[in-house]
Residue, then its C-alpha position, 0 to 999 in steps of 0.5 A: m218413383s222413376s223409369v218410364s212406361l209405355d201408355c195406351f198409345g204407345c208414348p212415354v210416361d214418367t212412371a214404373s208404377s203399374s198403379c199409376l200407367e193404369k189410371v192413365n191409361g183409364y183417364m186418357d181413354c175416359v177422356l176420349g171416350y166421354g166415359k164417367n171414370w174421371g176420378d182416374g185423372a186425381k189416382a194417377s197422380e196419388a199412385d205415383p206423387d213423383s210422375q209429372m205425366a201424372f200430375a198433369l192429368s190430375v190438373d186436367f181433371q181438376l180443369c174439367s171439374y171446373r175447379f180452375g182455382d184448384v187449377v191455378s194453385s197446383l201449377s204455381s207449385k211448379p216453376s215453368e221450364l224452357l221448352p223447345s221452339k214449337d218448330d223443334v219436333s225432334v224427339p229425344s234419344a233418351r226415353e226419360d227425356q222423352a217422357s220428360l218433354r211430353a209431360r212439360l208439354y202438357i203442363e205449360a199447355l195447362r198453364n196456358w189454359i187457365p191461368l195465363g187465359n190463352p187457349g191458343g197458346a195451349a193448342e199449339l203446345y198440345y200440337q207440339a206435342v202431337r208431332i212429337f208423339p204421333s201415336d198421341l191422341f190424348a194431346l190431339k184431343r186436346a189440341q182439337l178442342l182448343y183450336f175449337v174453342v178459339g174458332q180455328p176450324d183449319r187448325m183443328l183439320s191440320v193436327v189430323e191432316s197436315e204433313d206434320v203428323r202424317g205418322i198419326r195418320s198411318f198409325h191410327f189407319d193401320n190400327k183402325s182406331p175409332y177415337f182418331h177417325g171420330m176426331r177427323s170426322f169432326a174436324l172434316e165438318q167443321n171444314g165443311r168437307l161434308d161427305e169426307a165427314l161423313s165417310a170418316a164417321e161411318t169409319a169410326l163406328a164400324v170399329k166401335k159402334d159405342d164411339l160417343w164423338a163418332q155418333h155426335g159427328l155423325a149427326h152434325v153431318t147428316y144435319f148440315k147435309g140436311s137429311l134430317l129424317e134419315g140422319l134423325s133416325r140414325f141417330v137415335s138409333f145409338s141411343d142405348s148407349w149415351a147413358t154409359g157416358c159422361s153427363f154432358m155427352e149423354s145430354h148433348n146427343w139429346w141435344h142434337v136430336a132436339v135440334f133436328l126435331l126443331d128443324m122439322r117444325r116439331n117443336r113441341d117434340a123438341l122441347e120434351v125430349v130437352r125436358r126428359k133428356a137434356w135438362g138437369i142429368d147433372k145439376s153441377n155439370v154447367q156444360d148440361q145447363l148452358g146446352a139446355l138453355g142454348f136450346l131454349l134460345k133456340l126455340e124462341i127464336r123459332l117461334r117467333l120466326e114462326g108465330e106459332a108454337g108447333g108445327e106439322g112436322r116432316g115426314p113420320p116421327p121416329p122412336l124417341f125413347 
């Protein structure tokens, strides 16, 4: 099935199947919102096996499911294609060519990410997709994640702040996109621009209170500003929405609660939060388990530094459960 449709960002997708497009939109929203419907990534390709974008998202789903062997196998069926140079951000005139280019950038980014072991190169390809298709928040999300992975916070910020992507800024400011502002907040925080990061997080939450990533960004900012009691109280006020997300985001936000408590010298409370809320939500999810183990390492270091098993705490505790 050929032809071109527009996805939820107004970007071209090589399908005429309404079912495929619905699953494409569902998967992209799931990734940006840290939702639960990850299976839409596979279902899009089932609805239109000829769609290259649907194929790319099916591979993205395999990657997010830690099925790295399947990622390699799937991509081996697609020969590597010649792409424009990274400085070429011209938009093809034909809609079909636009959809093809976007999908090929995604596929080659995935090929760099896993089979070639080059996450930095993958980030650059997603960034190129953003510059060509300025409203493409999915490519923006992937570029930011990968720049974070390779330790390039300046590039995380470039994806949302540079002149190359002024189109994405104006589009999402005008349309009050919470996902954009949440990603911008995290990038600003990673670059030490805490006041601006706080403002961006508040903008995102004013549009969509249950944006889990924007809530997460707010936790980062208030923690590093040293506003522990105030930040913890505000962060916990969102906790009713955390179970609506995937296990990683739910457990990770509770992990941040525990880290707040740890810095308030409420070590036992922190450990109880991890035990009840962050450990074993999904025992198949390695991110959940690594987060909990990382907390235990923090706790051990804290106890060795303090030479005690607990602390007096700072201020009255906010309700946690």
